KOLVOLUM-408163 format. One line per 2 residues: number of its first residue (from 0); their letters; for each residue z negated, x negated, y of N, C-alpha, C, O. Coordinates in steps of 0.02 Angstrom, whole numbers. Each point is the difference from the previous one (the first is absolute). Layout:
// KOLVOLUM-408163
NUM	A	Z/X/Y/Z/X/Y/Z/X/Y/Z/X/Y  ... .
// end
This chain:
// KOLVOLUM-408163
0	XX	1141/3340/-10097/17/58/42/-50/37/68/3/54/30  -35/-99/-26/-45/-11/71/19/-16/40/-1/30/54 .
2	XX	34/-100/-69/42/-10/56/61/12/40/17/-31/51  22/91/-87/52/16/4/-30/70/61/22/9/57 .
4	XX	-64/21/-84/-21/63/22/-53/-29/59/-8/36/50  -26/-99/-54/-24/-17/78/52/-1/55/-1/26/56 .
6	XX	52/-67/-89/73/-3/73/31/52/4/35/4/50  -33/59/-104/18/68/16/-33/39/50/34/24/44 .
8	XX	-98/-15/-43/-65/-1/36/18/-34/86/8/35/51  -5/-92/-55/-6/-39/60/77/22/38/2/6/61 .
10	XX	43/2/-93/77/36/6/-12/73/35/41/17/42  -79/15/-53/-9/101/26/-42/-18/55/18/19/56 .
12	XX	-97/-68/-62/-21/21/89/37/-41/12/-42/-45/5  102/13/8/17/-12/56/37/38/61/57/20/-8 .
14	XX	-90/-11/70/6/37/35/70/-15/48/13/-53/28  34/128/-26/73/-2/15/-16/7/72/-29/51/19 .
16	XX	48/-110/35/-5/5/66/71/25/25/36/-38/32  -13/118/-50/67/33/24/-13/55/53/-44/42/-9 .
18	XX	91/-45/73/9/68/-5/44/49/-10/16/47/36  5/-67/-101/42/71/-46/-40/30/-10/-55/-25/-7 .
20	XX	63/87/1/-26/60/-47/26/22/-79/-19/46/-37  54/-82/30/4/-38/-74/-62/-21/-15/-29/-46/27 .
22	XX	-4/102/-99/-43/-44/-31/44/-51/-43/54/12/-27  -98/-85/27/47/-53/-33/-33/16/-86/-56/10/-25 .
24	XX	150/-18/-6/-20/-14/-75/-45/-45/-32/-14/-47/37  -5/46/-75/-36/-39/-61/-85/-11/43/-49/-33/-16 .
26	XX	64/77/72/-95/-10/27/-42/19/-34/17/58/-12  -64/-67/-15/-50/16/-25/-54/34/35/-2/-11/60 .
28	XX	-38/47/-82/-62/19/19/9/75/78/-44/17/38  112/9/-41/3/49/59/-5/48/-15/-16/41/43 .
30	XX	27/-18/-117/-15/80/-13/-62/26/-7/-39/-42/-23  20/85/31/-67/62/-16/-20/-54/-55/-38/-47/5 .
32	XX	85/73/-72/-38/-41/-68/-27/-54/-7/-53/-15/-27  106/-28/61/-31/-70/12/-79/-20/45/-42/-36/-27 .
34	XX	34/57/78/-31/8/40/-78/2/-13/-46/-35/20  50/92/-61/-38/8/-54/-40/-38/-28/-61/-3/8 .
36	XX	99/-33/-50/-15/-45/-30/-44/-73/6/20/-33/48  -71/5/-82/-41/-46/28/60/-69/5/-13/-35/49 .
38	XX	69/14/-88/49/-30/3/22/-2/87/6/-57/25  2/97/5/40/12/70/-84/-21/41/15/-47/37 .
40	XX	-76/59/-30/-59/-11/31/-2/-66/12/-27/-41/-37  71/22/118/-20/-58/1/-66/-34/41/-2/-48/40 .
42	XX	-50/90/-65/-83/-19/17/-13/-55/-35/-27/-54/13  64/87/-83/1/-41/-72/21/-75/-5/40/-21/42 .
44	XX	-63/-18/-85/44/-62/-9/78/-1/-26/40/46/-9  -36/-97/3/96/6/-36/-41/7/-96/16/36/-47 .
46	XX	-55/-72/51/-4/1/-53/-35/67/-40/22/26/-51  -64/-13/79/-33/80/-1/78/49/-10/7/41/-45 .
48	XX	32/-51/83/62/43/20/37/-20/-54/31/50/-19  -13/-110/-25/59/-3/-62/-39/19/-50/31/9/-52 .
50	XX	-100/1/48/-35/13/-85/-1/73/19/1/43/-44  -4/-28/112/3/104/-18/82/12/-18/14/36/-48 .
52	XX	39/-65/86/69/-6/-15/22/2/-57/36/46/-19  -55/-99/-22/-13/-26/-56/-1/44/-58/36/15/-47 .
54	XX	-92/-1/70/-50/61/-45/27/60/-7/-21/35/-47  76/-7/94/48/49/-3/53/8/-44/17/56/-17 .
56	XX	16/-113/-5/59/-28/-29/-9/0/-78/-48/-32/-21  85/61/-19/3/7/-52/36/-94/-17/24/-33/47 .
58	XX	-27/-1/-134/34/-43/0/72/-5/-7/24/-57/-2  26/120/-4/49/12/9/21/-6/73/41/-39/23 .
60	XX	-76/84/11/1/-9/85/-16/-66/35/27/-17/53  -69/-15/-83/8/-68/14/54/-69/-5/8/-54/28 .
62	XX	22/90/-80/64/-37/-13/53/32/32/52/-33/0  -49/83/25/60/32/31/-17/-35/68/48/21/33 .
64	XX	-71/-47/-5/-35/-27/51/18/-64/13/-8/-25/56  44/-22/-131/-17/-53/12/87/-14/-32/21/-58/-7 .
66	XX	7/97/-3/69/-21/-25/33/62/16/-24/56/6  103/-82/1/50/71/27/10/61/-31/17/-1/-60 .
68	XX	-24/47/86/10/80/-24/90/1/25/24/5/56  3/-11/-106/72/21/-1/-10/79/36/23/1/57 .
70	XX	-45/48/-75/-26/68/22/20/-17/89/30/32/43  -52/-74/-43/-25/18/101/83/-56/18/25/15/55 .
72	XX	-3/-48/-78/68/-44/24/-9/-61/-12/-51/-17/-30  87/-19/46/4/-72/8/-40/-25/-35/-57/6/22 .
74	XX	61/-38/-76/-45/-48/-41/-1/-69/17/-52/-29/-15  96/-6/42/3/-75/10/-48/15/70/-59/-17/6 .
76	XX	89/45/32/-51/-17/71/-69/49/-6/-33/6/52  1/40/-133/-78/9/-18/-7/66/41/-16/5/59 .
78	XX	27/26/-87/-28/62/8/-70/24/-31/1/23/-58  -37/-26/80/-64/12/-16/-20/44/-11/27/32/45 .
80	XX	-75/28/-87/-27/61/-11/-58/6/50/-29/-55/4  -2/104/40/-38/26/12/-47/35/-49/3/-1/-62 .
82	XX	-59/40/114/-16/56/-44/-25/63/50/-56/7/25  118/39/-17/-2/72/35/-67/24/10/-22/3/57 .
84	XX	-18/18/-115/-42/31/8/-70/-40/26/-47/35/18  41/-92/-17/-52/-36/44/24/-41/86/-26/-39/40 .
86	XX	93/83/-47/41/-12/73/29/-84/2/15/-29/52  -10/-4/-129/15/-53/4/82/-21/5/29/7/-53 .
88	XX	8/-30/104/67/-12/-7/26/-18/-33/-31/-38/-37  92/45/22/74/-54/-33/-22/-49/35/-55/9/26 .
90	XX	97/-87/-13/37/-48/29/46/-24/-40/6/-1/-62  38/-25/126/54/-64/-23/-25/-67/28/-20/-12/57 .
92	XX	25/-28/-108/-33/-67/32/40/-51/32/-23/-41/39  97/45/-59/44/-77/16/38/25/67/41/45/2 .
94	XX	-68/-89/61/35/21/46/19/-96/26/-44/-40/19  102/28/-25/4/-76/6/-2/-6/80/18/44/39 .
96	XX	-37/-88/-29/-38/-31/80/28/-84/15/-30/-31/44  80/1/-76/-3/-64/5/36/-22/61/-12/-52/30 .
98	XX	68/105/-10/16/-20/71/26/61/12/52/-6/34  -71/88/-53/-36/26/52/-27/66/-36/-15/2/-60 .
100	XX	13/42/93/-49/60/-59/73/44/-27/41/34/32  -45/-47/-90/71/38/-28/-2/91/-9/-21/39/-43 .
102	XX	52/-34/105/-25/78/36/75/15/2/42/-40/21  -29/104/-48/50/14/30/9/14/90/-50/23/29 .
104	XX	94/-32/0/24/38/83/-37/44/-17/-11/15/-59  -27/26/133/-24/40/-4/38/60/47/11/-8/59 .
106	XX	9/75/-101/9/30/12/78/-2/74/55/24/-11  -72/-55/68/37/-2/35/47/-63/15/-20/-47/-35 .
108	XX	90/22/83/23/-85/-34/-54/-30/59/-22/14/56  16/-67/-109/-42/-79/41/-64/11/-3/-42/-35/29 .
110	XX	28/84/-65/-76/15/-16/-23/-36/-45/-50/29/-21  60/-78/-8/-6/-60/-68/-54/-45/20/-24/-3/57 .
112	XX	3/-44/-127/-44/-20/0/19/-77/46/57/-8/22  -96/-29/-16/10/-65/42/22/-59/-53/-46/-28/-30 .
114	XX	104/12/19/23/-63/-52/5/-43/44/30/7/53  -77/-86/-86/5/-64/27/46/-40/-22/48/4/-38 .
116	XX	-76/-48/73/55/-57/-37/-33/-18/-76/-58/-8/-18  122/4/-17/-38/-27/-75/-68/-47/19/-22/-26/52 .
118	XX	0/29/-120/-52/-44/-20/5/-93/23/-42/-32/31  92/13/-51/19/-54/-5/0/-20/91/-24/-39/41 .
120	XX	57/81/-44/7/-16/88/-59/15/48/-12/-32/51  -19/78/-71/-76/6/18/-35/-78/8/-19/-34/48 .
122	XX	22/25/-126/-43/-54/-17/7/-64/47/-38/-36/32  119/43/-47/25/-59/53/-24/-9/63/8/-55/28 .
124	XX	-37/101/0/-5/-5/84/-78/-46/-3/-10/-36/49  -39/37/-96/-53/-28/-1/-38/30/59/-25/-37/43 .
126	XX	18/115/-39/-15/51/48/-69/22/-8/4/61/-3  -54/-75/-2/-46/43/-37/-4/55/31/18/48/-34 .
128	XX	-37/-35/99/-10/55/74/78/39/-59/-19/42/-41  76/-54/42/49/46/-24/-15/43/-62/-1/61/-9 .
130	XX	-8/-106/-22/-29/12/-92/-51/65/-5/6/48/-38  -75/-62/106/-28/56/5/21/62/16/-21/54/-20 .
132	XX	76/-70/69/20/54/55/40/43/-30/2/59/17  48/-91/-82/37/22/-71/-46/49/-27/14/60/1 .
134	XX	-75/-83/-29/-40/41/-40/-30/50/36/-30/41/-34  29/-32/103/-49/54/27/52/49/5/-16/55/-21 .
136	XX	85/-62/45/40/35/22/20/30/-80/24/57/0  -32/-84/-52/28/36/-70/-73/49/-9/1/55/-27 .
138	XX	-48/-79/50/-60/36/-17/-21/67/23/-27/47/-30  51/-55/109/20/89/42/55/31/-34/-6/58/-19 .
140	XX	68/-98/8/47/37/-3/-12/41/-94/18/53/-24  -52/-106/-1/-22/58/-56/-54/52/19/24/56/-10 .
142	XX	-72/-53/27/-50/61/26/63/32/21/38/15/-46  -22/-3/94/60/21/19/37/38/-25/-8/57/21 .
144	XX	62/-64/-75/30/21/-40/-68/25/-50/-21/50/30  -6/-57/-66/-50/30/-59/-20/72/64/17/59/-10 .
146	XX	-53/-82/71/-6/75/17/43/58/15/-18/59/-1  90/-87/20/41/53/-14/21/21/-62/51/34/3 .
148	XX	-77/-45/-63/7/-3/-44/89/-9/-36/38/35/-33  -38/-108/65/78/-10/-2/24/-46/-73/-38/-34/-33 .
150	XX	87/41/24/21/-42/-60/52/-48/13/36/-5/49  -39/-41/-125/42/-46/-4/72/21/-16/10/59/15 .
152	XX	53/-96/-44/72/48/-1/-14/71/-35/8/53/31  -25/-56/-86/-27/44/-62/-51/45/32/-59/-11/-15 .
154	XX	76/71/67/-69/41/17/-39/21/-18/-43/32/31  48/-50/-124/-69/28/-27/-44/-86/14/-62/-2/-1 .
156	XX	80/-26/6/-27/-80/5/-37/-2/71/21/-42/41  -91/98/-17/-34/-1/61/-39/-94/7/-17/-45/-38 .
158	XX	20/57/110/-32/-76/32/-80/27/-12/-29/46/28  7/-90/-77/-86/-11/-29/-21/-53/63/30/-10/53 .
160	XX	-79/-15/-73/-36/-62/81/-22/-79/-58/-39/-46/13  84/58/-82/0/-71/-48/72/-15/9/49/36/-8 .
162	XX	-55/-116/32/64/-41/55/-6/-34/-68/-54/0/-29  113/-32/0/20/-33/-55/50/-77/42/60/3/10 .
164	XX	-91/-48/3/22/-67/56/-59/-1/35/-46/40/0  59/-112/39/45/-58/-6/-7/-22/-101/-39/11/-46 .
166	XX	128/-56/62/6/-18/-78/-14/-53/38/15/-10/59  -64/-47/-121/-21/-76/6/27/-49/-60/-15/-58/-12 .
168	XX	54/97/-18/20/-37/-52/40/-63/54/8/-1/61  9/-41/-105/7/-87/20/79/-8/-8/30/15/-51 .
170	XX	-3/-38/107/64/-14/-6/26/-57/-31/-1/-54/30  22/59/-80/21/-63/-41/86/-21/-23/38/-49/2 .
172	XX	-38/124/-24/75/-34/-10/58/54/44/-13/59/8  50/-78/7/32/33/50/55/63/-54/15/58/15 .
174	XX	-2/-89/-61/28/56/-36/-39/69/-24/29/53/-13  -83/-62/12/-70/55/17/20/62/52/-5/-2/61 .
176	XX	32/60/-103/13/37/75/-39/45/51/23/40/40  -101/-59/-54/-11/8/63/-15/-37/37/-40/26/39 .
178	XX	54/-98/-22/-14/-39/34/-15/38/95/-35/-23/45  60/59/-45/21/28/91/-83/49/-23/-29/17/51 .
180	XX	10/-7/-84/-64/58/-14/-49/-57/30/-41/23/41  37/-94/-52/-58/-36/-12/0/-25/61/50/-29/19 .
182	XX	-111/36/26/-22/-68/26/26/-71/24/19/-19/55  -27/-17/-123/37/-73/-8/-41/-43/-77/-25/30/-48 .
184	XX	30/-100/55/4/1/-42/-60/-49/9/17/-48/-34  -69/36/56/-68/-7/9/-85/26/-8/-37/29/39 .
186	XX	31/-45/-83/-60/51/-4/-50/13/49/-20/57/12  -4/-116/19/-42/16/64/53/35/69/-24/11/55 .
188	XX	72/-2/-66/23/33/65/22/59/-25/15/43/41  -10/-31/-104/27/63/-30/-71/41/-15/7/57/-22 .
190	XX	-80/-84/34/-53/28/1/-25/14/80/-31/49/20  48/-94/11/-15/34/61/30/45/31/-35/44/24 .
192	XX	105/-40/-15/41/44/-19/-12/73/-37/21/55/19  -48/-67/-58/-27/53/-17/-67/51/7/-16/58/-13 .
194	XX	-17/-125/46/-76/2/2/-5/68/77/-37/49/1  91/-73/58/-11/24/52/38/80/4/-15/53/28 .
196	XX	75/-77/-76/29/79/-10/-39/59/-46/17/59/9  -63/-74/-51/-39/27/2/-59/32/33/-20/57/-8 .
198	XX	-5/-109/50/-36/29/39/41/56/54/-25/57/0  61/-63/27/53/48/30/6/56/-19/-4/48/37 .
200	XX	16/-44/-105/12/64/-33/-70/23/-7/-8/54/28  -41/-76/-53/-58/33/-12/-50/19/64/-47/40/-5 .
202	XX	64/-75/68/-25/8/49/-39/80/-3/11/47/-39  -60/-53/96/-63/54/-23/32/42/79/14/-20/56 .
204	XX	-11/83/-89/-5/61/74/-60/-4/36/-34/-52/-1  19/94/28/-55/34/53/-40/3/-37/-42/-44/8 .
206	XX	29/92/-70/-38/26/-29/-15/-58/-50/-42/9/-44  79/-74/50/-36/-54/-72/33/10/-52/-27/-25/-49 .
208	XX	88/59/38/22/-3/-66/74/-26/11/37/7/49  -26/-44/-122/60/-37/6/54/53/13/-7/58/-17 .
210	XX	69/-85/52/68/43/0/18/4/-48/13/59/-15  0/-109/-34/19/25/-74/-33/-45/-48/-37/-46/17 .
212	XX	57/65/-97/-30/-89/-41/61/-14/-6/48/38/-11  -54/-126/22/70/-31/-31/-15/-45/-54/-53/-29/7 .
214	XX	85/15/-61/20/-9/-58/33/-72/-2/48/0/38  -56/-60/-67/46/-63/-10/45/21/-69/-13/44/-40 .
216	XX	66/-88/40/34/12/-28/36/-81/-7/-12/-38/46  61/9/-109/-21/22/-65/-33/-38/-38/25/-54/-16 .
218	XX	-89/74/-8/-62/-41/-9/5/-38/-102/-23/25/-52  51/-71/59/19/-59/34/68/-46/-38/19/14/-56 .
220	XX	11/-66/95/49/-49/-69/56/48/19/32/5/-52  -9/26/90/60/57/-8/66/-30/52/17/13/58 .
222	XX	11/-58/-111/57/-50/42/63/6/-31/50/-29/22  -48/77/-89/67/20/4/29/76/-36/-28/34/-42 .
224	XX	92/-22/76/3/84/-11/37/1/-76/-4/51/-35  41/-108/11/26/29/-59/-36/5/-47/15/-58/-14 .
226	XX	-65/77/-43/-12/21/-64/-72/25/18/-37/13/-47  15/-7/114/-60/-2/38/-58/49/-38/-60/-9/10 .
228	XX	80/53/-46/-36/46/-48/-42/-33/-42/-55/18/-19  93/-83/1/-28/-26/-83/13/-87/14/22/-32/-47 .
230	XX	-37/-2/111/13/-54/-7/-80/-13/7/-47/34/19  56/-117/-50/-81/-32/17/30/-74/17/48/-32/-22 .
232	XX	-100/18/72/-45/-55/10/-37/-51/-1/-44/-1/43  46/-64/-97/-44/-51/13/-15/-7/65/34/-2/52 .
234	XX	-110/-4/-68/-30/-1/75/-67/-49/-13/-51/19/-29  62/-82/55/-73/-27/6/-39/38/37/21/47/33 .
236	XX	-94/-69/-34/-48/34/47/12/-27/75/0/40/47  13/-128/-33/16/-21/54/65/50/22/-22/40/41 .
238	XX	77/-31/-51/46/23/27/-16/89/12/29/30/45  -69/-2/-81/-51/57/9/-5/-3/64/36/20/46 .
240	XX	-98/-55/-49/-39/-14/71/48/-13/59/4/35/51  32/-95/-68/50/-25/55/46/29/34/21/-15/56 .
242	XX	-4/61/-94/85/43/6/-20/68/10/6/23/57  -29/13/-101/14/61/-27/-54/52/41/18/47/36 .
244	XX	-83/-67/-52/-42/21/31/-48/-2/67/-42/41/19  66/-106/10/-24/-4/72/-1/35/37/-52/26/19 .
246	XX	117/-10/10/34/57/50/-45/66/-22/-24/37/43  12/-22/-121/-46/83/31/-64/-26/-21/-44/41/-8 .
248	XX	31/-99/-2/-102/-18/26/8/10/63/-36/47/18  74/-73/34/13/3/59/-1/64/39/-37/10/48 .
250	XX	87/38/-76/7/62/24/-63/42/-23/-19/48/33  -14/-70/-93/-51/52/-16/-46/2/20/-43/41/-15 .
252	XX	35/-102/68/-57/7/59/-10/40/32/-54/22/18  125/0/1/29/51/54/-34/91/-43/-7/53/31 .
254	XX	-6/-64/-94/-45/60/-9/71/61/-2/8/52/33  41/-90/-92/57/40/-12/-52/32/-32/-58/-17/-10 .
256	XX	103/92/-10/-9/56/-51/-3/-11/-77/-36/28/-41  80/-73/32/20/-14/-59/61/-40/-14/27/-37/41 .
258	XX	-7/48/-104/67/-35/-14/48/23/-55/-18/21/-55  81/-27/76/44/33/-58/6/-56/-67/34/-49/14 .
260	XX	-55/51/-68/31/-55/-57/68/-7/-12/35/50/-8  -7/-120/5/51/-20/-36/33/40/-56/-29/35/-41 .
262	XX	105/-46/48/24/22/-74/-15/-80/-49/-21/3/-57  37/-69/91/-17/-45/-47/-58/-2/-38/-45/43/6 .
264	XX	42/-106/-57/-44/-10/-24/-37/-57/-1/34/-40/-33  -80/15/49/-36/-74/19/-29/-34/-87/-34/32/-40 .
266	XX	59/-97/31/-10/-18/-77/-15/74/-52/-50/17/-32  115/13/44/-5/45/-43/-25/72/-19/6/35/-51 .
268	XX	-51/-25/137/-47/32/-5/30/47/65/2/-20/58  16/70/-77/53/59/48/-54/4/56/-55/19/-19 .
270	XX	61/-35/91/-45/4/51/-33/63/0/-61/-4/7  89/72/-16/-54/48/7/-32/3/-62/-29/53/-9 .
272	XX	25/-92/-32/-52/15/-57/-47/-68/-8/-25/-18/-53  20/-10/108/-7/-79/0/-82/11/29/-9/21/56 .
274	XX	-30/-34/-89/-79/6/5/-4/-47/73/-16/25/54  35/-99/-66/-14/-37/27/25/8/67/-42/3/44 .
276	XX	129/2/-23/-7/5/81/-18/66/32/7/12/60  -36/39/-117/0/71/52/-104/-3/-4/-27/-2/55 .
278	XX	-7/2/-102/-61/-21/0/-33/-51/11/-45/-5/42  60/-27/-70/-40/-81/9/34/-44/82/-31/-46/28 .
280	XX	89/70/-6/43/-21/54/-24/57/59/-42/-20/40  54/56/-37/25/53/49/-91/19/1/-33/-9/51 .
282	XX	5/32/-108/-63/73/19/-64/-100/9/-33/-17/50  38/-6/-88/-49/-47/6/-2/-62/39/-55/-16/21 .
284	XX	110/-28/-6/28/-50/24/10/24/77/-36/-17/47  84/53/-42/-6/12/73/-55/65/1/2/27/55 .
286	XX	-36/-4/-87/-52/41/29/17/70/16/-39/41/26  112/-29/-47/16/65/38/-21/71/-62/42/41/-21 .
288	XX	-106/-43/5/-16/45/-47/30/83/-6/3/33/-52  15/-15/108/24/50/-5/73/29/28/22/54/18 .
290	XX	7/-129/-25/91/-1/-2/26/14/-40/12/-42/-43  17/128/31/62/15/-37/58/-48/-38/16/-55/23 .
292	XX	12/81/-80/60/-27/-18/44/40/-25/-14/35/-48  62/-35/72/40/41/-28/71/-43/-46/22/-55/14 .
294	XX	-8/82/-48/95/-13/-28/43/-19/44/0/15/60  38/-51/-90/76/8/30/34/58/-27/-20/21/-55 .
296	XX	74/11/88/29/54/-69/17/-28/-51/40/-46/-6  -87/86/-57/26/6/-56/-44/-92/-56/11/-24/-55 .
298	XX	-30/16/77/-32/-64/-8/-54/1/-53/-20/-54/-21  -9/114/-4/-19/30/-65/35/-17/-61/-7/-42/-44 .
300	XX	57/98/57/58/8/-28/28/-76/-25/-2/-10/-61  21/-33/94/3/-48/-5/-6/-68/-74/37/-34/-36 .
302	XX	-103/48/48/-40/-4/-41/-11/31/-62/-55/10/-25  127/10/-6/3/27/-77/60/-87/-1/1/-39/-48 .
304	XX	26/35/89/30/-72/-31/-18/-69/25/-49/-14/35  86/-18/-53/-39/-84/23/-16/-24/77/42/10/44 .
306	XX	-92/-35/-35/-30/-25/-40/-79/-12/-51/-34/-39/-33  45/136/70/-47/20/-20/-34/26/-72/-56/-7/-24 .
308	XX	118/41/2/28/47/-44/-50/37/-23/-31/-23/-48  16/72/70/-58/52/-13/12/27/-40/59/17/5 .
310	XX	-89/9/-65/34/42/-47/12/55/-2/34/24/-45  -63/17/101/1/74/46/-18/3/58/-35/-47/20 .
312	XX	52/103/28/8/21/40/-86/11/25/-28/-2/54  8/12/-113/-76/15/16/-40/-78/14/-33/-18/48 .
314	XX	50/-15/-108/-30/-67/14/20/-36/77/-41/-32/32  100/41/-15/37/-23/65/-57/31/50/-21/-32/48 .
316	XX	-1/96/-64/-34/8/70/-60/-3/-14/-30/20/50  -15/-37/-100/-76/-17/-9/8/-67/43/-28/-9/55 .
318	XX	83/-51/-99/-18/-56/14/16/5/93/-3/-53/32  13/93/-11/30/-13/84/-57/33/40/-13/-25/55 .
320	XX	-29/87/-81/-83/14/18/-31/-53/-39/-20/-33/47  11/16/-74/-68/-38/-32/-1/-80/54/-52/-31/12 .
322	XX	121/13/13/-3/-60/21/5/6/64/25/-51/25  -41/102/21/18/-15/77/27/44/28/-14/-7/60 .
324	XX	57/66/-70/65/32/24/-34/68/4/-25/25/-50  23/8/115/-19/81/14/56/52/-6/-3/61/-8 .
326	XX	50/-96/13/70/74/16/59/-41/-23/12/-60/4  28/115/-33/66/-9/-42/51/18/41/1/62/-1 .
328	XX	53/-89/45/42/16/6/68/1/-34/21/-57/-2  19/98/-24/46/17/-27/-10/16/-78/-58/16/-16 .
330	X	110/-18/-38/-10/15/-59/-45/79/4/-17/29/-52 .
// end
């Protein structure tokens, strides 16, 4: 619970550099109720503020902050609940940021997010400056749409500051339906692409705050579209580190905020309940103690079937939380 609340606090204290008079949605510590509480006191440490916030939430309220609430809207994109009595806002997590900010065009014609050449084309440029610039533009536009309280195609799905992308899976088979979403087939090349893009996305504003929080996907070994929710791959330790983890190791050096765990399983263990890749690799080997892990949409429910065959939804949820995942999307 501490890791998710830590990231929520980091998200809330980001200063919105906007000339608009619109109060940004999903921005905490703005109303008088919140401002009077220690969790909004910027003179305190992050740990002190997180401890105060956690102490004001019941167990049910903590669960509501890490799992989608159907009453708030789209469960796949993940609307999580805040707590009005302490000024904590609701939040919508999923905004895609692989080729652009997945936002609807803003009111008038042509005020649309910048859409870049597909990652396969961007990767083929071998131009690190362009990868950084792409990330920087996405970060700026993410902040702008957020400040305007704008939305994705569904008007209830407002743009927050958590973006999912770049997609760093490895292009292995042309029949995989997402080849155009990937920068290439070489892990070093893909990792370098992701590194510079993340640097641009999380570029700091004049106040020293990142423009957005960027999450990598799909972690890891996600290379087929058919049966993607229930497939498993036998992966040797050599292949793990030579092909399926190397690009993420490079990109996490740019301090990516976290990752979306993939649908598939590695050696019979679903990615979203895989202690090895989530805790031992991301948190320990990569030294990303505060990295936030979210599921892909519906990945917890998928564990009711093969290969995990969880005996109940409660078991599936427990396996997920206990093995390194912080937030559920879908289900």
